[in-house]
C-alpha positions in Angstrom: -0.5 27.0 22.8 1.1 24.7 20.2 1.2 21.0 20.9 4.4 19.6 22.3 5.0 15.8 21.8 5.4 14.1 25.2 8.7 12.5 24.0 11.3 12.8 21.3 11.3 9.1 20.8 9.2 7.4 18.0 9.4 3.8 16.8 9.7 4.4 13.0 8.4 0.9 12.4 5.0 2.1 13.6 4.6 4.7 10.9 2.7 2.4 8.4 0.3 1.3 11.2 -0.2 4.9 12.4 -0.9 6.0 8.8 -3.6 3.2 8.6 -5.1 4.5 11.9 -5.4 8.0 10.3 -6.9 6.5 7.1 -9.5 4.6 9.2 -10.4 7.7 11.1 -10.9 9.5 7.8 -13.1 6.6 6.5 -15.0 6.6 9.8 -15.8 10.3 9.4 -16.9 9.8 5.8 -19.2 6.8 6.5 -20.8 8.6 9.5 -21.1 11.9 7.6 -19.0 13.4 10.4 -21.7 12.4 13.0 -20.3 9.2 14.6 -22.1 9.2 17.9 -20.5 7.0 20.6 -20.2 3.1 20.6 -22.3 1.1 23.1 -20.2 0.6 26.2 -20.7 -3.2 26.0 -19.2 -3.1 22.5 -16.2 -1.2 23.8 -15.7 -3.7 26.6 -15.9 -6.6 24.1 -13.4 -5.0 21.8 -11.0 -4.3 24.6 -11.2 -7.9 25.8 -10.7 -9.2 22.2 -7.7 -6.9 21.5 -6.3 -6.6 25.1 -6.7 -2.9 25.2 -7.2 -0.6 28.2 -10.9 0.2 28.4 -10.6 3.8 29.9 -8.0 4.7 27.2 -10.3 3.3 24.4 -13.3 5.2 25.8 -11.2 8.3 25.8 -10.2 7.7 22.2 -13.8 7.4 21.0 -14.7 10.5 23.2 -12.0 12.5 21.4 -13.3 11.5 18.0 -16.9 12.3 19.1 -15.8 15.8 20.2 -13.5 16.6 17.2 -15.0 20.0 16.8 -13.5 20.9 20.2 -10.1 20.9 18.5 -11.1 23.3 15.8 -9.8 26.9 15.6 -13.0 28.5 17.1 -12.5 26.5 20.2 -9.2 28.2 20.7 -10.7 31.8 20.6 -10.3 33.7 23.8 -12.4 36.9 24.0 -10.2 40.0 23.9 -10.9 43.7 23.8 -14.1 44.1 25.9 -16.6 46.6 24.3 -19.9 46.5 26.2 -22.7 44.6 27.9 -25.8 44.0 25.8 -29.2 43.0 27.3 -31.0 40.2 25.5 -33.7 38.8 27.9 -35.2 36.0 25.8 -36.8 33.0 27.6 -39.0 30.0 27.3 -40.5 27.6 29.8 -40.5 23.8 29.2 -41.5 21.1 31.7 -41.5 23.6 34.6 -37.9 24.8 33.7 -37.2 28.3 32.6 -34.5 28.7 30.0 -33.3 32.2 29.4 -30.7 34.1 27.5 -30.1 37.0 29.7 -27.3 39.1 28.2 -24.0 39.1 26.3 -20.6 40.7 26.7 -19.3 42.0 23.4 -15.6 41.8 22.6 -13.6 42.7 19.5 -13.2 39.0 18.4 -16.1 37.2 20.0 -19.3 37.4 22.1 -19.9 35.7 25.4 -23.6 34.6 25.8 -25.1 34.0 29.3 -27.8 31.4 29.7 -29.7 30.5 32.8 -31.8 27.5 33.6 -34.1 27.5 36.7 -36.8 25.2 38.1 -40.1 27.2 38.1 -41.4 25.5 41.3 -41.8 26.9 44.8 -41.5 23.5 46.5 -38.5 23.5 49.0 -37.0 20.1 48.1 -36.8 20.3 44.3 -33.5 20.5 42.6 -32.4 20.8 39.0 -30.5 17.8 37.6 -27.0 18.1 36.2 -26.6 18.2 32.4 -24.2 19.1 29.6 -25.6 22.1 27.7 -24.5 23.1 24.2 -25.5 26.3 22.4 -26.2 26.5 18.6 -27.2 29.8 16.9 -26.6 29.2 13.2 -23.9 27.7 10.9 -22.4 31.2 10.6 -21.5 31.2 14.3 -19.5 28.7 16.4 -19.9 28.4 20.1 -18.2 26.6 22.9 -18.9 26.2 26.6 -17.0 28.9 28.7 -18.1 28.8 32.4 -20.8 27.4 34.6 -22.1 27.7 38.1 -25.3 27.1 40.0 -27.4 26.1 43.0 -30.1 23.4 43.7 -32.8 25.0 41.6 -30.8 26.7 38.8 -27.6 26.9 36.7 -25.8 29.6 34.8 -23.8 28.9 31.7 -21.7 31.1 29.5 -20.6 30.4 25.9 -18.0 32.0 23.7 -19.4 32.7 20.2 -17.3 33.6 17.3 -17.3 35.6 15.1 -19.0 38.3 17.3 -22.8 38.5 17.2 -24.5 41.7 16.0 -25.6 44.0 18.7 -29.2 43.5 17.7 -30.0 39.8 18.1 -33.8 40.2 17.5 -33.9 37.8 14.6 -31.5 35.2 16.1 -32.6 31.9 17.6 -30.7 30.4 20.5 -31.0 26.6 20.4 -29.9 24.7 23.6 -29.0 21.0 23.4 -29.5 19.4 26.8 -27.8 16.2 27.6 -28.5 15.0 31.2 -25.9 13.3 33.2 -27.1 10.0 34.5 -25.8 10.0 38.0 -26.8 6.9 40.1 -29.0 7.8 43.1 -27.1 7.8 46.3 -28.4 6.0 49.4 -28.9 8.3 52.3 -27.9 7.0 55.8 -30.0 8.9 58.4 -28.1 9.6 61.6 -30.0 9.0 64.8 -30.1 11.3 67.7 -27.4 10.0 70.0 -24.1 10.7 71.8 -21.0 9.3 70.2 -17.8 8.8 72.3 -14.5 8.3 70.4 -11.6 7.0 72.6 
């Protein structure tokens, strides 16, 4: 879908400033060699206080610049023209976690790769932490997250890859980038055995 501006109004006096913003973004990309990372949150807080900016909006701005590749053409590719399922079954175990590429669905314009992560542990109260997972195959292929689901001990992810992968992926390497979410531990309030009357 093409972008539709949220309003027809534009303050023309802002054009020189907006051009400077674009020039600074281009300079930022050049200095960082298109790998900017993300500013320390304390820095963002200080800048927002200094320039009287909304902190959530500013974080969102830096987040958009960090994820610029999400706006590229390959991120808009939607698989069309299903052809077949192809079994892959490659896996590796690291730190008691099994990472496996199970299969792919082949389409005319893309492939959809399915990845599973699972704790290799029979203990009953072990769970897999939440993480953002990215897939890299080679510079010849672009991939984006597609869907995800899971349970306590495992997660399943799918990625749209374009252009389509060959049917024989024997020589290909699937590289997963794991970025754990740091979720604060929740305090558990244990209920006692009792009768509660609500009037």
